[in-house]
C-alpha positions in Angstrom: -24.9 0.9 21.1 -27.8 -1.0 19.7 -29.4 -4.2 20.9 -27.4 -6.2 18.4 -24.1 -4.9 19.6 -23.7 -2.3 16.8 -22.9 1.3 17.4 -25.4 4.2 16.7 -24.6 6.6 13.9 -23.7 9.5 16.3 -21.4 7.2 18.1 -19.7 6.4 14.7 -19.2 10.2 14.1 -17.5 10.7 17.5 -15.4 7.5 16.9 -14.3 8.9 13.5 -13.2 12.2 15.0 -11.3 10.6 17.7 -9.5 8.3 15.5 -8.8 10.9 13.0 -7.1 13.1 15.6 -5.0 10.2 16.7 -3.8 9.7 13.1 -3.1 13.4 12.8 -1.1 13.4 16.1 0.8 10.3 15.0 1.5 12.0 11.6 2.7 15.2 13.3 5.1 13.4 15.6 6.6 11.3 12.7 6.7 14.4 10.6 8.7 16.3 13.2 11.1 13.4 13.7 11.6 13.2 9.9 12.6 16.9 9.8 15.3 16.2 12.4 16.7 13.4 10.3 16.0 15.1 7.0 19.5 14.8 5.7 19.7 11.1 6.2 16.3 10.8 4.5 17.7 12.8 1.5 20.5 10.5 1.1 18.2 7.5 1.2 15.7 9.0 -1.3 18.3 10.2 -3.7 20.4 6.9 -3.4 18.5 5.1 -6.2 19.1 7.9 -8.7 22.8 8.0 -7.8 23.1 4.2 -8.3 21.3 4.4 -11.7 23.5 7.3 -12.9 26.7 5.6 -11.8 25.9 2.7 -14.2 25.5 5.0 -17.1 28.3 6.6 -19.2 28.9 10.3 -18.3 26.4 10.1 -15.5 25.5 13.2 -13.5 24.2 12.9 -10.0 23.5 16.5 -9.3 19.9 17.6 -8.7 18.3 21.0 -9.2 15.5 23.0 -7.6 13.6 26.1 -9.0 12.1 28.9 -7.1 12.9 30.6 -3.9 10.8 28.4 -1.7 11.8 25.2 -3.5 14.2 24.1 -0.9 11.6 24.5 1.9 8.9 22.6 0.0 11.5 19.8 -0.6 12.1 19.3 3.0 8.4 19.5 3.8 7.5 16.9 1.0 10.2 14.6 2.2 9.1 14.7 5.8 5.5 14.3 4.8 6.1 11.2 2.7 8.3 9.7 5.4 5.5 10.2 8.1 2.9 8.7 5.8 5.0 5.5 5.3 6.2 5.2 8.8 2.7 5.5 10.3 1.0 3.3 7.8 0.6 0.4 10.2 -1.1 2.9 12.7 -3.5 4.5 10.4 -4.4 1.3 8.7 -5.2 0.0 12.2 -7.3 3.1 13.0 -9.3 2.5 9.7 -10.1 -1.0 10.7 -10.8 -0.1 14.4 -13.4 2.4 13.1 -15.1 -0.2 10.8 -14.9 -2.9 13.6 -17.9 -1.7 15.7 -20.0 -2.0 12.7 -19.5 -5.7 12.4 -21.0 -8.6 14.3 -18.8 -10.4 16.9 -18.0 -13.3 14.6 -16.9 -11.1 11.7 -14.6 -9.1 14.1 -13.0 -12.3 15.2 -12.4 -13.7 11.8 -11.1 -10.5 10.1 -8.8 -9.1 12.8 -5.9 -11.2 11.8 -6.1 -10.0 8.2 -6.1 -6.4 9.1 -3.1 -7.0 11.3 -1.0 -7.9 8.2 -2.1 -4.9 6.2 0.5 -2.7 7.7 3.5 -5.1 7.3 2.4 -5.9 3.7 2.3 -2.1 2.9 5.9 -1.7 4.2 7.1 -4.8 2.3 5.5 -3.4 -0.8 7.4 0.0 -0.1 10.6 -1.9 0.4 10.3 -3.8 -2.9 9.4 -0.6 -4.7 12.7 1.0 -3.3 14.7 -2.1 -4.3 13.5 -1.7 -8.0 14.0 1.9 -8.3 17.7 1.9 -9.4 16.8 -0.6 -12.1 13.9 1.4 -13.4 15.6 4.7 -13.1 18.6 3.3 -15.2 16.2 2.1 -18.0 14.3 5.4 -18.0 17.5 7.6 -17.9 19.0 5.4 -20.7 16.4 6.6 -23.1 18.3 9.9 -23.3 20.2 10.3 -26.6 23.9 10.3 -26.7 25.3 13.7 -25.9 22.2 14.8 -23.9 22.9 15.2 -20.2 20.0 14.3 -17.8 19.6 16.8 -15.2 16.8 16.2 -12.6 14.6 18.6 -10.7 14.5 17.1 -7.3 10.8 18.0 -6.6 9.9 16.1 -9.8 12.0 13.2 -8.8 10.5 13.2 -5.3 7.0 12.9 -6.8 8.2 10.1 -9.0 9.8 8.4 -6.0 6.8 8.7 -3.6 4.3 7.6 -6.3 6.3 4.5 -7.1 6.6 3.4 -3.5 3.0 4.2 -2.5 1.7 2.2 -5.5 3.9 -0.8 -4.5 2.8 -0.5 -1.0 -1.0 -0.2 -1.8 -0.9 -2.9 -4.4 0.2 -5.4 -1.7 -2.9 -4.6 0.2 -5.4 -5.2 -2.6 -5.6 -9.1 -1.8 -6.3 -8.2 1.9 -9.2 -6.0 0.9 -10.4 -8.9 -1.2 -10.4 -11.1 1.8 -12.3 -8.5 3.8 -15.0 -8.2 1.1 -15.4 -11.9 1.3 -16.0 -11.8 5.1 -18.5 -9.0 4.5 -20.3 -11.3 2.1 -19.7 -9.3 -1.0 -17.4 -11.7 -2.8 -17.4 -15.6 -2.8 -14.4 -17.8 -3.1 -16.0 -19.5 -6.2 -16.2 -16.1 -7.9 -12.5 -15.7 -7.3 -11.8 -19.1 -8.8 -14.0 -18.4 -11.9 -12.1 -15.1 -12.6 -8.7 -16.5 -11.8 -7.3 -16.2 -15.2 -8.5 -12.7 -15.6 -7.1 -11.9 -12.2 -3.7 -13.1 -13.4 -3.9 -11.0 -16.5 -5.1 -8.0 -14.7 -2.3 -8.2 -12.2 0.3 -8.2 -14.9 -1.3 -5.4 -16.7 -1.6 -3.4 -13.5 2.0 -4.1 -12.6 3.0 -3.1 -16.1 1.1 0.1 -15.8 2.2 0.9 -12.2 5.9 0.2 -12.4 7.8 3.2 -13.6 9.9 1.5 -16.1 9.5 -0.8 -19.0 11.8 -3.6 -17.8 10.2 -7.0 -16.9 12.2 -7.2 -13.8 10.3 -4.4 -12.0 6.9 -5.6 -13.3 7.5 -9.3 -12.1 8.7 -8.1 -8.8 5.3 -6.5 -8.2 3.1 -8.9 -10.2 4.4 -12.3 -8.8 3.9 -11.4 -5.0 0.5 -9.9 -5.8 -0.6 -13.2 -7.6 0.6 -15.2 -4.7 -1.4 -13.0 -2.3 -4.5 -13.2 -4.5 -4.3 -17.0 -4.6 -3.9 -17.0 -0.8 -6.9 -14.8 -0.5 -8.9 -17.3 -2.7 -8.0 -20.1 -0.4 -9.0 -18.1 2.7 -12.3 -17.0 1.1 -13.1 -20.7 0.2 -12.4 -21.8 3.8 -14.6 -18.9 5.0 -17.4 -19.8 2.7 -17.3 -23.4 3.9 -17.4 -22.2 7.5 -20.5 -20.1 6.8 -22.2 -22.9 5.0 -21.6 -25.2 7.9 -22.8 -22.6 10.5 -25.9 -22.0 8.2 -26.6 -25.7 8.0 -26.3 -26.1 11.8 -28.6 -23.1 12.3 -31.3 -24.7 10.1 -30.9 -27.9 11.7 -31.4 -26.3 15.1 -34.6 -24.6 13.9 -35.9 -27.8 12.6 -35.6 -29.6 15.9 
């Protein structure tokens, strides 16, 4: 530990190794539990596809796999994705706890609350992604011409499923990272205000590209919460900038005495 309270580089490496091992251990435990409840997880994952097919004429809800080891890989991928989502609050905390010693005491105090909400926001985003999947799948499957039956390879569907939910979860954390960049002194609140129109446009473009279907419902369900979070992050950044300005002015006044 240095004289300013920061950790030495060697201490950071040891801290990184310890926290990485903790994350791997938590992942392994969640992975094992997910394998035990794999059939319930399979029903939950395949549910949006079944709901979408049920709303289409001549819908087929059977899935296929190909290859001798496809079934085993299916269970492993399903358990791995579940472990990543379930342990998200823990490994997000470990990332923050690794960065924390590199910050000054005031920075630690002011940013701890924002990192505490990163895990819940990730899970909320995943839940919203799951909620939109039946609508998105109904739109996508509906593009099949009449007389063409849609059969799904479950491994492909699982990739589609995990990518959609992870994008939703991570997108809800982007405003949190914006706040952290402000507390690190990289971004100012006035800069966020100046680029607000472009942030709104960029959010909708990102939501349109990230959502799996072309329907406006899924896009708005991602874009609107993201914009609200961005606006909240701008307010927090402005308040933090004012706090810094007052602290700087008090410091200069004290030096002038």
